C-alpha positions in Angstrom: 52.9 66.2 -11.3 51.7 65.5 -7.8 50.0 62.3 -6.9 46.5 62.2 -5.5 47.6 61.0 -2.1 50.0 63.9 -1.7 47.3 66.3 -2.8 45.0 64.9 -0.3 47.4 65.0 2.6 48.3 68.6 1.7 44.6 69.5 1.8 44.1 67.8 5.0 47.1 69.5 6.6 45.1 72.7 7.2 42.8 72.7 10.3 40.2 74.9 8.6 39.9 72.6 5.7 39.5 69.6 8.0 36.7 71.5 9.8 35.1 72.1 6.5 35.1 68.5 5.7 33.7 67.5 9.1 30.9 70.1 8.4 30.3 68.6 4.9 30.0 65.1 6.4 26.7 66.3 7.8 25.4 67.4 4.3 26.1 69.8 1.5 26.7 73.4 2.3 27.1 76.8 0.5 30.2 79.1 0.9 28.4 81.3 3.3 27.2 78.4 5.4 30.8 77.0 5.6 32.2 80.4 6.4 29.8 81.2 9.3 31.7 79.4 12.2 35.2 80.9 11.0 36.6 84.3 11.6 37.7 84.5 7.9 36.1 85.9 4.8 34.0 84.1 2.2 36.7 84.5 -0.4 39.2 82.8 2.0 36.7 79.9 2.4 36.4 79.8 -1.4 40.2 79.3 -1.6 39.9 76.5 0.9 37.3 74.9 -1.2 39.4 75.1 -4.3 42.2 73.2 -2.5 39.8 70.6 -1.3 38.3 70.3 -4.8 41.6 70.0 -6.5 42.4 67.1 -4.1 39.1 65.4 -5.0 37.9 65.7 -1.5 34.8 67.8 -2.5 32.8 68.6 -5.5 30.9 71.7 -6.3 27.3 71.6 -7.7 25.0 74.3 -9.1 21.7 75.1 -7.4 20.4 78.4 -8.9 23.1 80.9 -8.0 24.6 78.9 -5.2 27.4 76.3 -5.7 27.0 74.0 -2.7 30.0 71.9 -1.8 29.7 68.1 -1.4 32.0 65.8 0.4 33.6 63.1 -1.7 34.3 60.3 0.7 35.8 58.0 -1.9 39.0 60.2 -1.9 39.3 59.8 1.8 39.2 56.0 1.2 42.6 56.3 -0.5 44.0 57.8 2.7 42.3 55.1 4.8 43.8 52.4 2.6 47.2 53.9 2.7 47.1 54.3 6.5 45.9 50.7 6.8 48.9 49.4 4.9 51.3 51.5 7.1 49.5 50.1 10.2 49.9 46.5 9.1 53.6 47.2 8.4 54.1 48.8 11.8 52.4 46.0 13.6 54.4 43.4 11.8 57.7 45.3 12.7 56.5 45.6 16.3 55.6 41.9 16.5 59.2 41.0 15.2 60.6 43.3 17.7 58.5 41.7 20.5 59.6 38.3 19.4 63.2 39.4 19.4 63.0 41.0 22.9 61.3 37.9 24.3 64.1 35.7 22.9 66.7 38.0 24.5 64.8 37.6 27.8 64.7 33.8 27.5 68.5 33.8 26.7 69.1 36.0 29.7 67.3 33.6 32.0 69.2 30.6 30.8 71.9 29.4 33.3 75.3 30.8 32.4 78.0 28.2 31.7 81.5 29.4 32.2 83.6 29.7 29.1 86.1 27.2 30.6 86.0 25.0 33.6 87.7 26.4 36.6 90.5 24.1 37.7 90.4 22.5 41.0 93.2 23.5 43.2 95.9 20.8 43.5 96.5 19.6 47.0 99.8 21.0 48.4 102.4 18.2 48.6 102.9 16.7 52.0 106.3 17.2 53.6 107.9 14.2 55.0 109.1 14.5 58.5 
């Protein structure tokens, strides 16, 4: 069984399906209306609509003979929530990395102490004349 998020991402992976969703954001449309801007057949658009419907991204109604497609924005909210969780995790990771890099820079700027004290050269013994 495939989870809803995987189905949604699989449906969104196709540029034609994303374009269909963008069109439906402006209102319901029939298969022929959705097919108009594409160089593909109405049966091909119908297949795309079936994928979008299976993912819960659209629903299909009945209006006489037509079955207009309707955008189901709630399913897109699942994607948005998932991406937001990822974004927060990435930002936390980047913040930790930034703190670590700043600490390395501070450590680099500290004066370096030698590991051991250099010995002063002993004066050479004086020779008696």
